[in-house]
N, C-alpha and C positions, 0 to 999 in steps of 0.2 A: 761674202762681200758684194756690195753693190757693183754694177757693170760701169759706174761713173767715176769709181775710187780711183783708178790709175790717174786721170786728168786731173782730178782734185788733189792728189800726192804730188804733184809735178806742180801744180799751182800752189799749194802751201808751200813747197821749196822755195820757188821763185818769190814770194810774199817774205818768207822768213830771210832770204839773203839780202832783200832790198830794205829790210828791218822796218816792215809794215807789219800793225797790229792787226790781228782779224780773231774770230771766235770759229772753232770748228762745232759743228752742232751735228751730234750723230743720234739717230732714232735707236733707241735700246728696248723699246717696247711699244707694240702697237695692238690695238684692239679692233677688229673688224666692226663698220666699213672704212676704217681710215684708209688713206690712200697710200700712205707711206708704209715702208716695211723696216723691221730691225736692220740694221747695217745701212740705211740710207744715211747720206752726209751732205752737208752743205756748210759752206764758210761765209760769214756775215763779216763784212768789213766795217771800219769805223763810218762810213759814210752812208750806212744802212744799205747798201747794195748785198744781195743773197746770190751766192754761186752753188749751184748744185741742189739738190730736192730733199726736203723733210716733210712733205706735205702741200696740201693745197693753198690756194690764196689766203685763207681766213689762217690756218695753222701757221703759214710764213710770216703773217702779219705779227703773230703773237712771238713767234721764235724771235724775229727781228727786234721786238721792244726789250725782250729779257736779255737777247745777247749782247745789245748796246749796253745795258746796265753791267753786266759781267766783265765787259771790256773796261769798264770805267773802274771796277772794283777789283778787278784782277783775280776775282774768285771764281772756282769751277762752281757748277749749280746743275741740279737736276729739275727740269721742268716737265711739270705734268699739266696736259691739256685735255680737258674734258668739256663735253657740251653741258653736263649737268651742273648745277649750282655748288660752289665751293662749301665746304664743311661748316662754316660760320653762317652761312644763308645770306650773305651780304653780297655776292657777285664779285666782291674784291677779292684780289689774289691773296692767298693764303700762305705766309712764308715761314718756313721751318728751318732748321739749322741745315744748309747745304741743298735746299729744293725749296721751290715755289709751285703752288698748284693754282692753276688759271682757269676759269669757267670761259669757253669759246662758243657763245651760241649760235655759231655758224658751222659748227662741225655736224655731221651727219649721223650721228651716233657714236663714232668710233671715239678711242682714247687714245693718247700717245705719251710717252714717256722719252724726251729727249736730252741727252747729256750736252752741257755747254761748256766748252773748255776755252777759255780766252788765253791765246796764245801772241804776249807781248814781248817785244824784240827787247833783247840785252841790252842796256843803256850804252850807247857807244859816245865815247869820249875823244875827240880829236886833239892831239898836243903837237903844237909848233914849237920846235928848237930843240937845241942837245945841252942845255944847261944840267947842272945838277938838280935843280927842281923838276925839270922835264924827267929826267931819269927817274926821280922818286915817284912822280906820278905815274910812269909806266910800269912801276913794281907795284905800288898799292892798289891800284885800279881794280886789277884782277881779283885780288883779295875780297874787293866787294861786291865781285861779280860782274863788273864792269868790262866792256870790251874798249880796249885803249889802243887806238890808232895813232901811230908816231908819224910824223910828217918832218923830213928834215929841213924843208925850205917850203916858200910859198908855191912852188910849183907842183909840190907833193901832196897838195888838198884840192880834190876834184869838186865841183859843184854837188856831184852825187854824194860822196862822202860828207859834205856837210848838212845835205838836206836831209838824211838819214840817221843826224848825229843829234844826241840830248846836249852835249856841251861841246864847247871849243875853247882851249885854253892855250894861251901865247905865253911861252917862256923863252924867247928868242933874243933876249937882251938888244932890242932894237933892230933885228933884221926881219925885213919882209911882212912887219906887223899890219901896216895902213891896207892894204888891198885884202888881206884874209879878214879883218876887223869890219871891212865894208859888205863883204861876200857874205859873211856869217850872218850880219843883221839882216841883209835882203833876202837871205834864203831862210830867216825865222828861227835860228837854231835856239833854243830855249834859255843855255847860259851860253854866254860869252865872258870870259874872263881874261885881263891882259896882267901879267906880272910886272910891275913897275913900282917906281917911287911914287907917291901922290903928286908931286911936282911934276916929273916926266910922264905920268899917266894922263894928267889933266893936259898937258900939252899936246899929247897924240890925239886924244878926242877933239879938242880945238880943231886940228888939222884936218879932220875926216870929213869929207864931202856928205854931212849926214845932218839932218834935223837935230833938236835938241832931245826930242822924244825917243829917236832911235840912239842918240849917243847915252842917253840914260840906262841903256838897255846893258851897255857893257860895264862890267865889274873891274874897278881897277882901284887900288890895288885889290888883286884878286885873291879871294879868301875869307874867311869869318875872323874877326880879331880874337885870337886866343893866345897871344903873346908869343907865338912862333918865332923861331930864330934861325934854325938849321932849315936846310933843304927839305930835310924828311918831314921835319915840323909845318913848314910851308905847304908843301903838298898836302898834308892831313888837312890843314886848315882849307885849302882849296876843294878838296873833294868834299869836306862838310857843307861847303857852299853851293857845290853841285848838287848834292843828295837834298838841300833845302829848296835848292830851285826847282828840282826834278819831282820831287815826290811832293813839295808842297802844292805844285802845279795841279798834280794830278789830283789831290786832295779837294783842292778848289773847284775842279770841273767835276768832280763826284758830288759833291754837295750841292753844286748848281742844279746838276741834272735831277735831283731828288724832288724837286717841284716840279708839279705838272702843269704845264703852261698852254695857252691858249696858241695855236698855231698861227704864224705870222701870214700877212696877205701874198707876200713874196713867195716865188717857189724856192722851196729847200735845198739846202746842197750838204748837209750835214748829219742828218739822222738823229742829232741831238735832241729836236723837238717831239712831244708827243700831244695827240688829240684824241678825243672820244668819238669813237663813229656814232653819230644821232640814230642810227637806225637799229643796230644790233649791242649797242652799248661797248664793243670792244675799246681796248687802249691800242693805239697805232702809234707808230714811229711815223714822222713825217721826214720823207726822203724822197729823192729824186724816183719817178714811179709809182709814187702812193696815190691811188686815185683821190679826185677830189672834185668838188662842183661849186661853182659861184652862184647857182640858184638857190633862189628863195629867201635873199637877204643880203645884209652889208658885209657878212662876213664868211670867209671861206671855210667850207666842211671838208672833212678828211674821212676816208672810208677803208676798212681792212680788204674791201675787193670792189670790183666793178658790178657784182650783183646788190650789194647794197649801196651803190652810187644811184643805179637805176631805179631803187625802190624810192628812193629819197627823191630823185627829180621827176617821177611820177605825181607826188603830192608834198611839196617842200613844207607847206603850212602846216600840215601835219606835225613833223618833227621840229619845226620851230616852236610850234605851242608847246610841245612836249619838254623842249629845252627851258623855254620861261617860266614853266611850271615847278 
C-alpha cells in the first residue's frame, strides 16, 4: 500500500462525512518507466483538484478529465493510459464497457491502468416538522437509500446541514417556515418543498424577502400531482418530486458535459470545461492550477503540463497555424 494511504483514508472519511462528492483513483497496473506504482492513490474533487499521486503531470491531466466524467455519470471506470495511439488509430479515446483507453503522447514510454471509483454522497433530505406527512417522509426516505435528517424546529437546522443537503421539505403547518426557506434558497439547496395549500403557500412566498426567481425555486404545494390524499401518499408524491429534481439535475449536467467546448478566457473554478492542448493534442480539464498561456493570439490556451506551455510560448505561431489548418 502506498505510504500516502493513511492521510488519504482520513481525507476520504472527512469528505464523506461532509457529503462532498469525489473520485477515488487507484493505480492497478503500471509498466515502466511510469512514475506511478500499483497501489498509488489520489482523490479527484468536483472542482478538478487532485489530492494524492497517480503519476506525473501528464498522467494526472488525463485522470482529471476522465474522473470528472465518472463523477457525473456515477459509474466506475478502468482507465488505460498509453503513449501509443489507440487501437482505432484516430488518437481519440476508445470506449469499451467499463473501460476507456486514452493515448497520452506525453508519457515517457510507460503505461498505466487506473481504476476510477466515483463516491457520491447519499442524497440527504432535511425534513422540518412533526406532522404525519413529516413522519411518513422519515419512514419512506431510507427505503430509497436517502438519508433523512429530522429537524423538530427552525433551530434544529444548521447552515452546514442545508449546504450538504439535496432537499429540504417543510411540513410544520406554519411553524418556523420563513427563515428556513430563506436559508435554504441562499444555501443553494437543489429541492425546496413547502407542504401547504395553494393559497397559503402563495401567501408564504409573497412574504419572503426574496426575488421572484428565488421564490420560484420553492415548490408549493410540495409533491407531484398523483391524486394523493393520505399523509403516506403525499409523502410518496413529495419524494417523487425530490427524485425528479435531484436525478433530473444530474442528468442535465451530464448531457451538458458531453460537449467539448472551448475554454473561456476567465479563470475557471469548476473543472467542468475541457480544452485541447495545442502542443501534444491531449484533452485537459480546465480547472484552477491548469497551466495556460495568453501568448500568440486572442484566445487563452490550456496545457497538460508546464513543459507543453513552455514549448508553445517559444513559438506560438507554429501551433496557432496548426489549429487553423
